[in-house]
N, C-alpha and C positions, 0 to 999 in steps of 0.2 A: 217445335214446330216439325209436324210430320213430313218428310221428304228434304228437309232442311239440315244442312250440317253447319254449325258455328265453330270458326277458330279464330284466336286470338294473336296476332302476329309481332306485338310489342311495339315499342315507338322507334322511329327512324328509318331510313330508305333500307339500311342494311341488314334490321332484323325485320324489316316488311318482308323482302324477296327473297332472306332466306327460310323464313316460317310458310312462306305462300308456297316456295317452291315443294318444300317438304309435303304440305297439305295436299295440295295437287296432284303431287304423284300417288298419294295413298288413297285419294276419295275419287280422283277423276272426275268433277263435279261438271254438269251439263251447263252450267255459268256460273259466274263469279260475281259477290255483290260485294263493294268495299265499302263499310259504313263507320263513320268515326265523327270526330271534330275539325274544324279549321278555323282559319284566322281570315279577316276580312282585309282585303286589300283596297278595293274600290270605296271611294268616300260613301257610296251608296249600299254596300254590305250593311244588314243589321244582324244585331245579337240575335240568336234563335231562327234565324232565316234558316230554311231547309235546302240546301244545296244541290241539284243536278247537273252537273256541269257536262257539257258537250264533249269538252278537249282537256287533256292533262299534259302539261310540258315538266320537263326534266329541267331544274336549275342549273344544272351543271353542263350537260351536253346539249341541251336545247331542244333536243329531240320531243317532238309531239305526238301525240297518240288521239284517235279520235274514240271516244267512247261510245257504249250502246245508248239508243233513245230509251227510254222508258215507256213503257205501255200507256197510253192516254188513260185508260180507266184508272191503272195503277196512282197516277198522278192526281186524277180527280176525286180519287177515294181518299187517300191521303189528304188531300186540302181540307174536305168533308170531316176527316177525324180530327185535325188539327182544329179546325174551326168549332165544334163541340167540346173539342177538350178547352178550349178557352174561353166559352161562352157567347161566341160570336160566328155562327155559321156562315154568315156571307162574308165576313172578313176576318180571317184566320191573323190572330195577333204572330204567329211564325210563318211567314210566306213560304212559299213552295217556288223557287226559281227554277224555271229551264234554261238550259243552255248555258254559256260562255265557258271562261277558262280558268283551271283549276292551276297552280304553280305548285310543283310538290320541290323542297328543298333539305339540305341535309341537317341544316341549324335553325330553330325555332327565330323567326321572325319577332322580335320583342318590343321594338319601339315604333312609334309613329311614322320616324323619319326612315326607318329600314322599310316598313310596309309601303310608304310611299313612293320610296326608290324601286321597289319591286313591281309597284303596279304601272310605273311608269317603262320600266326596262322591259317587260314582259307582256305588257297588256294584259295583266290577269286580274279577275275580281277576288281571288280568294287564295289561299296560299294553306299548304300542310306539308308531310315529311313521308306519307306512305301511298298515296293513292298512284303514283306513276308506278313505283316498284309492282303495285298489283297488277296494274293493267300493264304492264311489260311482260310478266308471269304468264299473265291470261294468253297476249298477242303471243308468246312463242308456244304455246299449245294449241291456240286458235280455240280459245274457247271465250265468248261472249261476256263482256266484263260491263259492270254498271257500277257508277259511284253515286252515294248519297252521303252528303257532310252536313251539320249543322255548325253555325257560326258561333263560335264562343266570345270572340273579340272584336272590335271594329278596328279601322285603320287608325282612328285618335286615340286608342286604348294601347298604354305600356305595360306589358308584362311585369309583375314583381319579380326582384332580382334582390336578394340580401348586399348585394354587391352596389345597387343603385339605391340609396336611401329615400331618394324620392318618388321611387314607385312601392314603398312599405303602405300606404295610405290605399292606392288601389287593390291591394293585396286584400283587404277585406272585403270587397265584393269580389272578387272571385270566386271564392264557394258559393256563393247564391247563384252565380251565372252556371256554373256547375250544375248546380242542381236542376235547374230550370232546363238546360241543354240535355241532361241526362232524361228527364221526363219525355220529351221530345222523342229523344233516340228510341225509349220505350214505346211510342207510338207509333213509330216508323215500323219496329220490329213486328208488333201485332198487325197491323196493316200487310206488312210482308206475309205473315203468315195465312192471311187471307187471300192473295193473289192466286189469280190465274193467268199462266203462260201459256 
C-alpha cells in the first residue's frame, strides 16, 4: 500500500509496547492504526463483527484512552465491501460496530465465566491484549491512534486448552473461525489501501 507501512508487534502488552515504540521511533508515522482480533465480552458481541472502539481501558491500571473516530466515508465503504463479500450488500454478515469500550488485559480471557466477569467489572464489550499498549505509545508522541478489531470468540465460547479436556471439542471449530476472521481482516486492509484521509 503506497504511503503505508505495516509492523507486527507480537502477542501481549509487553511485546506490543516494545515493538510499537521501536517502530514509531524509526518511521515517525502521521497516524497509527492497530489491527487484529479480539474476544467478545458483551453478550451482544458476535463472531466476525468488525469493531471500531471509541475507548480502550488497561485492565491493570484502569487507565482509559479515548481513540480517534474513523472517518464516516471509511466506515460506509467498509460496510459496503463486507456486504459485497458476503453477498448481502444491504446487510453484511460481518457488522461494523462503532463506539464502545475495548479492554486490554495481560492474559487471555479464555472462559465464559472470565469474560462475563470482565464485562461486568469494566463495562467493556470486547477484550484483547495489545490495543491499550499501542494507544499509549501513540498518546505519548501525540500521534492520532485508530483501532479496528475483528471478533474471534463470543462471550459464551471457551477457548481450547490441553489442560481442560472439556474444551477439546471447541478446538475443532477454532481454525474455521480463524479463517473467516482472516478474510475479513484482508477486506479491511484493502479498504484502508483505498482510504483518503
